[in-house]
C-alpha positions in Angstrom: -42.6 -43.1 20.6 -43.6 -43.3 24.6 -46.8 -45.3 25.5 -49.9 -43.8 25.4 -51.1 -42.8 28.9 -54.6 -43.6 29.6 -56.7 -40.5 31.1 -60.2 -39.4 32.2 -61.8 -35.7 32.5 -62.8 -35.2 36.1 -63.8 -32.2 37.7 -61.9 -30.4 40.0 -62.6 -27.5 42.2 -61.2 -23.7 40.3 -60.0 -21.8 43.0 -59.4 -19.1 40.8 -63.3 -18.1 40.7 -64.8 -16.8 43.7 -68.8 -17.5 44.2 -70.7 -14.5 45.1 -72.2 -15.3 48.5 -75.6 -13.2 47.5 -77.0 -11.2 44.6 -75.4 -8.2 44.1 -75.7 -5.2 41.5 -72.6 -7.0 39.5 -74.0 -8.6 35.9 -72.2 -10.7 33.7 -69.1 -9.3 31.6 -69.6 -11.8 28.6 -69.8 -10.6 24.9 -70.8 -12.4 22.5 -73.0 -14.1 20.0 -74.6 -12.9 16.5 -75.5 -10.1 16.5 -72.6 -9.2 19.2 -74.3 -7.9 22.6 -73.3 -8.1 26.4 -75.0 -10.7 28.2 -76.3 -8.7 31.5 -77.8 -11.5 33.4 -77.0 -11.3 37.2 -73.6 -12.4 38.3 -73.3 -15.7 40.4 -68.9 -15.9 40.5 -66.1 -13.5 39.8 -62.8 -14.2 38.1 -59.7 -12.0 38.3 -58.5 -11.3 34.7 -55.6 -9.2 35.5 -52.1 -10.3 34.3 -50.7 -8.3 36.8 -51.5 -9.9 40.6 -50.9 -6.3 42.3 -53.7 -4.8 40.1 -56.2 -6.5 40.3 -59.4 -6.8 37.5 -61.9 -8.6 39.0 -64.8 -9.1 36.2 -68.2 -11.1 37.1 -70.3 -13.7 35.3 -73.6 -15.9 35.4 -73.7 -19.4 35.4 -74.3 -19.8 31.7 -71.0 -17.8 31.1 -68.4 -19.6 32.9 -65.7 -20.4 30.1 -66.5 -24.5 30.5 -66.9 -24.5 34.1 -69.7 -24.8 36.5 -71.3 -23.7 39.5 -71.7 -26.5 42.3 -72.8 -25.1 45.7 -70.2 -22.2 46.5 -67.4 -23.1 44.3 -66.6 -23.4 40.6 -65.2 -26.6 38.9 -63.2 -26.6 35.7 -62.5 -30.4 33.7 -59.1 -31.1 33.9 -57.6 -34.8 32.5 -56.6 -37.5 35.6 -54.1 -40.6 34.8 -56.1 -43.8 35.4 -55.3 -45.8 38.0 -54.8 -49.6 37.1 -52.5 -52.1 37.3 -49.1 -51.7 35.8 -48.9 -53.6 32.4 
């Protein structure tokens, strides 16, 4: 078995999201909770949920429902693992 690589979680820009430059009439598409219901808050960002890039399927989400991502200024960030820098042993 190989050595364990030390890693840390870091925030990185997620270019799959597009932040809305100003509020429009789009509402959050999140559906969940108990009882299940649509969120319907004003959207802050959109995500192309299409599996076929030739056909766009842009879904809008509020800041609360960015699927573990966060809104920072004019971009969305997600957590990812990064190898720790350090001295070789």
